[in-house]
C-alpha atoms as an extended CHARMM CRD file, in Angstrom:
* protein
*
       135  EXT
         1         1  UNK       CA             -0.0090000000        0.0070000000        0.0040000000  PROA      1               0.0000000000
         2         2  UNK       CA              1.2620000000        3.4550000000       -0.8480000000  PROA      2               0.0000000000
         3         3  UNK       CA              0.8000000000        5.7710000000        2.0900000000  PROA      3               0.0000000000
         4         4  UNK       CA             -0.8820000000        9.0100000000        1.1030000000  PROA      4               0.0000000000
         5         5  UNK       CA              0.4430000000       12.4820000000        1.9610000000  PROA      5               0.0000000000
         6         6  UNK       CA              3.7030000000       11.2590000000        3.3950000000  PROA      6               0.0000000000
         7         7  UNK       CA              6.7140000000       13.5150000000        2.9550000000  PROA      7               0.0000000000
         8         8  UNK       CA              9.1880000000       10.6870000000        3.5570000000  PROA      8               0.0000000000
         9         9  UNK       CA              7.7370000000        7.5240000000        2.0130000000  PROA      9               0.0000000000
        10        10  UNK       CA             10.7090000000        5.3510000000        2.9070000000  PROA      10              0.0000000000
        11        11  UNK       CA             10.5750000000        6.3130000000        6.6220000000  PROA      11              0.0000000000
        12        12  UNK       CA              6.7790000000        5.9310000000        6.7110000000  PROA      12              0.0000000000
        13        13  UNK       CA              6.9950000000        2.4240000000        5.2480000000  PROA      13              0.0000000000
        14        14  UNK       CA              9.7360000000        1.4700000000        7.7340000000  PROA      14              0.0000000000
        15        15  UNK       CA              7.5900000000        2.7780000000       10.6250000000  PROA      15              0.0000000000
        16        16  UNK       CA              4.5800000000        0.8440000000        9.3790000000  PROA      16              0.0000000000
        17        17  UNK       CA              6.6660000000       -2.3260000000        9.1620000000  PROA      17              0.0000000000
        18        18  UNK       CA              7.7580000000       -1.8650000000       12.7940000000  PROA      18              0.0000000000
        19        19  UNK       CA              4.1620000000       -1.2670000000       13.8580000000  PROA      19              0.0000000000
        20        20  UNK       CA              3.0250000000       -4.4520000000       12.1030000000  PROA      20              0.0000000000
        21        21  UNK       CA              5.7970000000       -6.4060000000       13.8350000000  PROA      21              0.0000000000
        22        22  UNK       CA              4.3750000000       -5.3580000000       17.1870000000  PROA      22              0.0000000000
        23        23  UNK       CA              0.8270000000       -6.2470000000       16.1520000000  PROA      23              0.0000000000
        24        24  UNK       CA              1.9150000000       -9.6490000000       14.8590000000  PROA      24              0.0000000000
        25        25  UNK       CA              3.0680000000      -10.6270000000       18.3390000000  PROA      25              0.0000000000
        26        26  UNK       CA             -0.5860000000      -11.1530000000       19.2730000000  PROA      26              0.0000000000
        27        27  UNK       CA             -2.5840000000      -11.0620000000       16.0320000000  PROA      27              0.0000000000
        28        28  UNK       CA             -2.6400000000      -13.0370000000       12.7950000000  PROA      28              0.0000000000
        29        29  UNK       CA             -1.2760000000      -11.6410000000        9.5580000000  PROA      29              0.0000000000
        30        30  UNK       CA             -4.7520000000      -11.3740000000        8.0580000000  PROA      30              0.0000000000
        31        31  UNK       CA             -6.0120000000       -9.4380000000       11.0950000000  PROA      31              0.0000000000
        32        32  UNK       CA             -3.0700000000       -6.9960000000       10.9200000000  PROA      32              0.0000000000
        33        33  UNK       CA             -3.4170000000       -6.4630000000        7.1760000000  PROA      33              0.0000000000
        34        34  UNK       CA             -7.1690000000       -5.9700000000        7.5880000000  PROA      34              0.0000000000
        35        35  UNK       CA             -6.6610000000       -3.4390000000       10.3310000000  PROA      35              0.0000000000
        36        36  UNK       CA             -4.3130000000       -1.3270000000        8.2430000000  PROA      36              0.0000000000
        37        37  UNK       CA             -6.5560000000       -1.5430000000        5.1810000000  PROA      37              0.0000000000
        38        38  UNK       CA             -9.5410000000       -0.2720000000        7.1830000000  PROA      38              0.0000000000
        39        39  UNK       CA             -7.4900000000        2.4220000000        8.9110000000  PROA      39              0.0000000000
        40        40  UNK       CA             -6.1310000000        3.6460000000        5.5680000000  PROA      40              0.0000000000
        41        41  UNK       CA             -9.6740000000        3.8490000000        4.1770000000  PROA      41              0.0000000000
        42        42  UNK       CA            -10.7410000000        6.0830000000        7.0920000000  PROA      42              0.0000000000
        43        43  UNK       CA             -7.7270000000        8.3400000000        6.6440000000  PROA      43              0.0000000000
        44        44  UNK       CA             -8.3540000000        8.5470000000        2.9080000000  PROA      44              0.0000000000
        45        45  UNK       CA            -12.0000000000        9.4920000000        3.5650000000  PROA      45              0.0000000000
        46        46  UNK       CA            -10.8580000000       12.1880000000        5.9240000000  PROA      46              0.0000000000
        47        47  UNK       CA             -8.2920000000       13.4050000000        3.4050000000  PROA      47              0.0000000000
        48        48  UNK       CA            -11.0170000000       13.8480000000        0.7950000000  PROA      48              0.0000000000
        49        49  UNK       CA            -13.0080000000       15.9640000000        3.1950000000  PROA      49              0.0000000000
        50        50  UNK       CA             -9.9010000000       17.9320000000        4.2130000000  PROA      50              0.0000000000
        51        51  UNK       CA             -9.1530000000       18.7980000000        0.5820000000  PROA      51              0.0000000000
        52        52  UNK       CA            -12.6920000000       20.1780000000        0.2890000000  PROA      52              0.0000000000
        53        53  UNK       CA            -12.3800000000       22.1500000000        3.5350000000  PROA      53              0.0000000000
        54        54  UNK       CA             -9.0270000000       23.5990000000        2.5210000000  PROA      54              0.0000000000
        55        55  UNK       CA            -10.4050000000       24.6170000000       -0.9090000000  PROA      55              0.0000000000
        56        56  UNK       CA            -13.3170000000       26.3270000000        0.8520000000  PROA      56              0.0000000000
        57        57  UNK       CA            -10.9370000000       28.4590000000        2.8850000000  PROA      57              0.0000000000
        58        58  UNK       CA             -8.6880000000       29.2630000000       -0.0780000000  PROA      58              0.0000000000
        59        59  UNK       CA            -11.7720000000       30.2130000000       -2.0880000000  PROA      59              0.0000000000
        60        60  UNK       CA            -12.9420000000       32.4440000000        0.7780000000  PROA      60              0.0000000000
        61        61  UNK       CA             -9.5790000000       34.2330000000        0.7150000000  PROA      61              0.0000000000
        62        62  UNK       CA             -9.7890000000       34.6560000000       -3.0740000000  PROA      62              0.0000000000
        63        63  UNK       CA            -13.3200000000       36.1060000000       -2.8360000000  PROA      63              0.0000000000
        64        64  UNK       CA            -12.3640000000       38.4640000000        0.0090000000  PROA      64              0.0000000000
        65        65  UNK       CA            -14.6790000000       36.6770000000        2.4690000000  PROA      65              0.0000000000
        66        66  UNK       CA            -11.7820000000       36.1550000000        4.8960000000  PROA      66              0.0000000000
        67        67  UNK       CA             -8.3560000000       37.7280000000        5.3030000000  PROA      67              0.0000000000
        68        68  UNK       CA             -5.0100000000       35.9900000000        5.5410000000  PROA      68              0.0000000000
        69        69  UNK       CA             -3.6620000000       38.7600000000        7.7750000000  PROA      69              0.0000000000
        70        70  UNK       CA             -4.2310000000       36.7790000000       10.9520000000  PROA      70              0.0000000000
        71        71  UNK       CA             -4.5860000000       33.0780000000       10.1340000000  PROA      71              0.0000000000
        72        72  UNK       CA             -7.0690000000       32.1720000000       12.8910000000  PROA      72              0.0000000000
        73        73  UNK       CA             -9.1350000000       35.2150000000       13.7160000000  PROA      73              0.0000000000
        74        74  UNK       CA            -12.1950000000       34.6620000000       11.5550000000  PROA      74              0.0000000000
        75        75  UNK       CA            -14.7750000000       31.8530000000       11.7960000000  PROA      75              0.0000000000
        76        76  UNK       CA            -13.8830000000       30.1380000000        8.4950000000  PROA      76              0.0000000000
        77        77  UNK       CA            -10.2760000000       29.9390000000        9.6850000000  PROA      77              0.0000000000
        78        78  UNK       CA            -11.2870000000       28.6820000000       13.0980000000  PROA      78              0.0000000000
        79        79  UNK       CA            -13.4820000000       25.9430000000       11.6000000000  PROA      79              0.0000000000
        80        80  UNK       CA            -10.6390000000       25.0640000000        9.2160000000  PROA      80              0.0000000000
        81        81  UNK       CA             -8.3650000000       24.6660000000       12.2320000000  PROA      81              0.0000000000
        82        82  UNK       CA            -10.9220000000       22.6470000000       14.2220000000  PROA      82              0.0000000000
        83        83  UNK       CA            -11.5200000000       20.2890000000       11.3140000000  PROA      83              0.0000000000
        84        84  UNK       CA             -7.7950000000       19.5960000000       11.0550000000  PROA      84              0.0000000000
        85        85  UNK       CA             -6.6610000000       19.7010000000       14.6620000000  PROA      85              0.0000000000
        86        86  UNK       CA             -9.6740000000       18.8230000000       16.7900000000  PROA      86              0.0000000000
        87        87  UNK       CA            -12.5520000000       16.8350000000       15.3370000000  PROA      87              0.0000000000
        88        88  UNK       CA            -10.5170000000       15.5970000000       12.3700000000  PROA      88              0.0000000000
        89        89  UNK       CA             -7.8430000000       14.2950000000       14.7070000000  PROA      89              0.0000000000
        90        90  UNK       CA            -10.4980000000       12.5120000000       16.7970000000  PROA      90              0.0000000000
        91        91  UNK       CA            -11.8430000000       10.9470000000       13.6010000000  PROA      91              0.0000000000
        92        92  UNK       CA             -8.4320000000        9.6270000000       12.5800000000  PROA      92              0.0000000000
        93        93  UNK       CA             -7.2840000000        8.6610000000       16.0770000000  PROA      93              0.0000000000
        94        94  UNK       CA            -10.5810000000        6.9180000000       16.8020000000  PROA      94              0.0000000000
        95        95  UNK       CA             -9.9360000000        4.7630000000       13.7570000000  PROA      95              0.0000000000
        96        96  UNK       CA             -6.3160000000        4.1900000000       14.7480000000  PROA      96              0.0000000000
        97        97  UNK       CA             -7.3500000000        3.0040000000       18.1930000000  PROA      97              0.0000000000
        98        98  UNK       CA            -10.1590000000        0.7660000000       16.8380000000  PROA      98              0.0000000000
        99        99  UNK       CA            -12.8710000000        2.9100000000       18.3420000000  PROA      99              0.0000000000
       100       100  UNK       CA            -15.4450000000        3.0980000000       15.5350000000  PROA      100             0.0000000000
       101       101  UNK       CA            -18.0930000000        4.6790000000       17.7560000000  PROA      101             0.0000000000
       102       102  UNK       CA            -15.6490000000        7.3640000000       18.8590000000  PROA      102             0.0000000000
       103       103  UNK       CA            -14.3420000000        7.8950000000       15.2980000000  PROA      103             0.0000000000
       104       104  UNK       CA            -17.9300000000        8.2770000000       14.0650000000  PROA      104             0.0000000000
       105       105  UNK       CA            -19.6550000000       10.3820000000       16.7200000000  PROA      105             0.0000000000
       106       106  UNK       CA            -16.7670000000       12.4340000000       18.0430000000  PROA      106             0.0000000000
       107       107  UNK       CA            -14.8510000000       12.5430000000       14.7800000000  PROA      107             0.0000000000
       108       108  UNK       CA            -16.8000000000       12.2960000000       11.5560000000  PROA      108             0.0000000000
       109       109  UNK       CA            -20.0790000000       13.6950000000       12.8880000000  PROA      109             0.0000000000
       110       110  UNK       CA            -18.4030000000       16.6570000000       14.6560000000  PROA      110             0.0000000000
       111       111  UNK       CA            -16.2040000000       17.2600000000       11.6250000000  PROA      111             0.0000000000
       112       112  UNK       CA            -18.8990000000       17.1280000000        8.9760000000  PROA      112             0.0000000000
       113       113  UNK       CA            -22.1500000000       18.0860000000       10.6520000000  PROA      113             0.0000000000
       114       114  UNK       CA            -20.9190000000       20.6010000000       13.1540000000  PROA      114             0.0000000000
       115       115  UNK       CA            -17.6810000000       22.1970000000       12.0050000000  PROA      115             0.0000000000
       116       116  UNK       CA            -18.0410000000       21.8900000000        8.2400000000  PROA      116             0.0000000000
       117       117  UNK       CA            -21.7220000000       22.7750000000        8.3850000000  PROA      117             0.0000000000
       118       118  UNK       CA            -20.9600000000       25.8250000000       10.4790000000  PROA      118             0.0000000000
       119       119  UNK       CA            -18.0940000000       26.8420000000        8.1990000000  PROA      119             0.0000000000
       120       120  UNK       CA            -20.3340000000       26.5630000000        5.1340000000  PROA      120             0.0000000000
       121       121  UNK       CA            -23.1280000000       28.5390000000        6.8000000000  PROA      121             0.0000000000
       122       122  UNK       CA            -20.7280000000       31.3110000000        7.8290000000  PROA      122             0.0000000000
       123       123  UNK       CA            -19.2740000000       31.5380000000        4.3080000000  PROA      123             0.0000000000
       124       124  UNK       CA            -22.7680000000       31.6870000000        2.8080000000  PROA      124             0.0000000000
       125       125  UNK       CA            -23.6400000000       34.5390000000        5.1480000000  PROA      125             0.0000000000
       126       126  UNK       CA            -20.4180000000       36.3590000000        4.2950000000  PROA      126             0.0000000000
       127       127  UNK       CA            -21.1850000000       36.0430000000        0.5720000000  PROA      127             0.0000000000
       128       128  UNK       CA            -24.6850000000       37.4370000000        1.0560000000  PROA      128             0.0000000000
       129       129  UNK       CA            -23.3440000000       40.3400000000        3.1320000000  PROA      129             0.0000000000
       130       130  UNK       CA            -20.6700000000       41.0400000000        0.5470000000  PROA      130             0.0000000000
       131       131  UNK       CA            -23.2290000000       41.1390000000       -2.2260000000  PROA      131             0.0000000000
       132       132  UNK       CA            -25.4280000000       43.5690000000       -0.2370000000  PROA      132             0.0000000000
       133       133  UNK       CA            -22.4220000000       45.7700000000        0.5540000000  PROA      133             0.0000000000
       134       134  UNK       CA            -21.4130000000       45.8780000000       -3.1150000000  PROA      134             0.0000000000
       135       135  UNK       CA            -24.8240000000       47.1090000000       -4.3320000000  PROA      135             0.0000000000
């Protein structure tokens, strides 16, 4: 498996091999391979969402809906941060620790329904205000 978004592929593969060696002390090869396949799927799902969230913020900058002057002083930037560092991390770490309930409710749901939904609503409001101000 090729690890996505890894700056040092060789080091990442070596680390994964070490991790699998530890897992194999108690689990079968098929269990270990299955675990990493499922974990990678969760991370890839998150990465797809993250790409969308990051494009939303970059688009907001381009449209003048947010300013790059202070990178975390406006709601779109705060939600961008929360999706990466808070709820997104819980999503990925829940999957890493085999906690599907945690990954879902405290990760994916918070990321998508709360933070992304709030970010999108704020950006929609900013666009409407901008169009009113430009009339």
